[in-house]
N, C-alpha and C positions, 0 to 999 in steps of 0.2 A: 455476621459476618466478621473474621479475625482481621485485621485494622493492616492494612497492607504495605507497611511503610514502617521504619524500627525510628524517626523518626517523629513529631511531630512536626507540620510546614509550624511555620511564627510569620515570615509577613507576606504582603497582600498575594507575590507574586510568586512566592512560594505555597500561597494555599490554595489559589488558582489553580497553576500545575497540578497540585494533588489533586486536586477533583477528576483537571479531565486523564491522569493517568489513570484515577479509578474506572473514572467513567465506563474509557475502554475501554480495559480489565471484563467489567463487572456489565459491560453491554454484550461484548463481545459469548459472556460465559451466560447470563441466561435470556438474549433482545432487548426489545427495547420492552417487549410488555411485562418482559414476567423481571422488566432491573422494578428500584424505585429507589430517587433518593435518597432513603433513609440508607438504605444498602451503602451506595455510592460513598455517604458519610462518614457512615464507620469503615470503610475501605478507609478516607483517603486520613482517617485519625481525625476529625474535623464533628464541632458541632452542624447539624441537619440544616441550621439558623441560616449562618455562613456558606454553606452550598447556594438554597436560594438566595441569596444577595451576588453573588456571581453572576447566579443563574436560577430566574425564578420561577422557569415551567421544568423538566422532564424533556421538552420535545426544543427548546435550545441549550439545553445542556447537550442532547443525541447528540441535532443537528450541529453544534460547534468542532465532535468531536470525526464527522463524518469530514468536514470540512476539512480539516488539520489532516488526516487522514489524503484528500481530495492533495490539497497547494502539498504535502510532501511527491506525489506523486510526476505536480503541473511541474517541478523543478525538474525530476531525476529527467522530465522528457528536454532540457535546455539543448540538451546536445544536439535534436534537432536543428536547434536555430542557431548551434556555430562548427559543425563540425558537417562540412558536404557535402566530403568519402562519405559513402552509404553507409561501410565496412564499420568505418568508427564511430561515427552517430548513433548507430544500431548498438551494436556490440559497446558501449554508455551508456548507452538506457539500459539493455541487461542488468549490465553493471551493479548500475545503481537501483534497479529494479529488483534483485535481486539484497544488494545492503536492507533497503528495508523489509524484505519480505524477513530482513533476521532481526533490525533492528524494530520490526511498530510490526508482529504480529498481528493478534490485538486488533489496531484500526482497521488493519485487512477483514478483519474475522469477524469484526460489525458492518464494512461496508457486504460483503458478502454475503452475509445475512437478509439486511435490510433488500438487497437486487432482487435476492430469491425469494424472496417476502412480494414482495411485487410494490420494490419501492413502492411503499406505499406513503412517506413523509417524505422521502428527497426525487420524488416524484421530477418535477416541475426541474430541479438539481438537472438530471439527466435528461432533461429533455431541450436547457439552455446550455449550462455552463460546459454540461461533459459531449455534449453535442456538435459544444460548437468550436470546445480545444478539437477533440479525434478527430471534424474538416479540416481544422490545421498541419493536420499533422497527415494524414490522408495524403494531401497537396504536397506535402514535399516529396513524399515516398513514391507516389506518382509522376512527380519531378523525375529524381534519379529509376526510375522507368522510363521515360522519354526521353530516356535521355540514355537509354542502351545504357548503367549500372547495374539493373539489380533483373532480375527475371520478371518476366510481369506474369503479374502476380493482382484481384483486388488488395490495398492496403489497409482496407479492413483483416481482413482476416490477419496479416500478418502481425497488425495491433493486436488481436482478440489473441494472438498466437501465443506472444507476449505476455501477455499478459495473463492467462491462466496459469502458463510455463511458469512467473517467477511466484504468484499469487500463491500458486500450488504448495509454497512451499513452508507459507504462513496460512494458508488459511485449514493446509489437512498434517498443521505438526503432531500433533500425535500421530500421526501413521504415516510420517515419515523418521519420528523418534522409534516407534517396531520397529517398522523394518531394520532401523539402523543399530540392530539388535538393543531395542529399549533407548536408546542416550540419542539426547541433543548434537547435531553437529559440531563439534571443534572449529579452531579456523581449517584446516585445511579440506578438508569436509566440504565446505562456504567453498572455499576457492574448485575444490577441481566438481563439482554443479556450477557453479557460475561459467565456470569452464567447458563442458559437455552443453550445458541449454545456448551458449553462445556459438557454439563449433555447431552444432544441433540444428539450429535455425537460422543462419546466420548460412547455411552449405543448399537451405532447404530455396532461402532462394539465393544463391546466383554468386555467394558471397564466403572470402576468408577472413577470419582473425590474426590478426596480425599483430607486430611487437608496439603498435599505437595508442590498443582501442582502451586505451585507461584500466587491464587486465591484471589484478592481484597475483 
């Protein structure tokens, strides 16, 4: 296993972050069953014993990786609370979700792989934290619908559409790059993709993007 870092981590925080970064990469590539803590330690550039000092089991490390990406997604949804205008709130949410797909593709892949395999490790998490969060976001969207501020749709389907579209750029990054002449997206391509995703999704619920939506 090739070391993923040019410089070995030294401080406590650096070691823990190096472990988490390596775990995201290895779990994304090999899945929970295929990954080993030795592979992760090697990639992080630390002894296996050090990894187990921070994370006693592979399950504990995997759960932390999943928790981290979900926490990042939760922060992206703050726009639902901060903006009462649906176009601004949803455009901001899409912006942030696209940024996360660019910055954290491995975390998104870990989540996708887990769910596609029936969520054997995080099913309880899906039934509690994710369900509660989704219900609260649905209520906000439904209030906009009830006020006549956007088209009548099932809020769940809008959320599913946003998640599927934005996370596609992380979960299927190889396919995206292949269709982009084998090249990763540059800044301009990410901006164009984000703009078009917002336009398509918001237009589908009777909304328009504007100049105050946090556009890139």
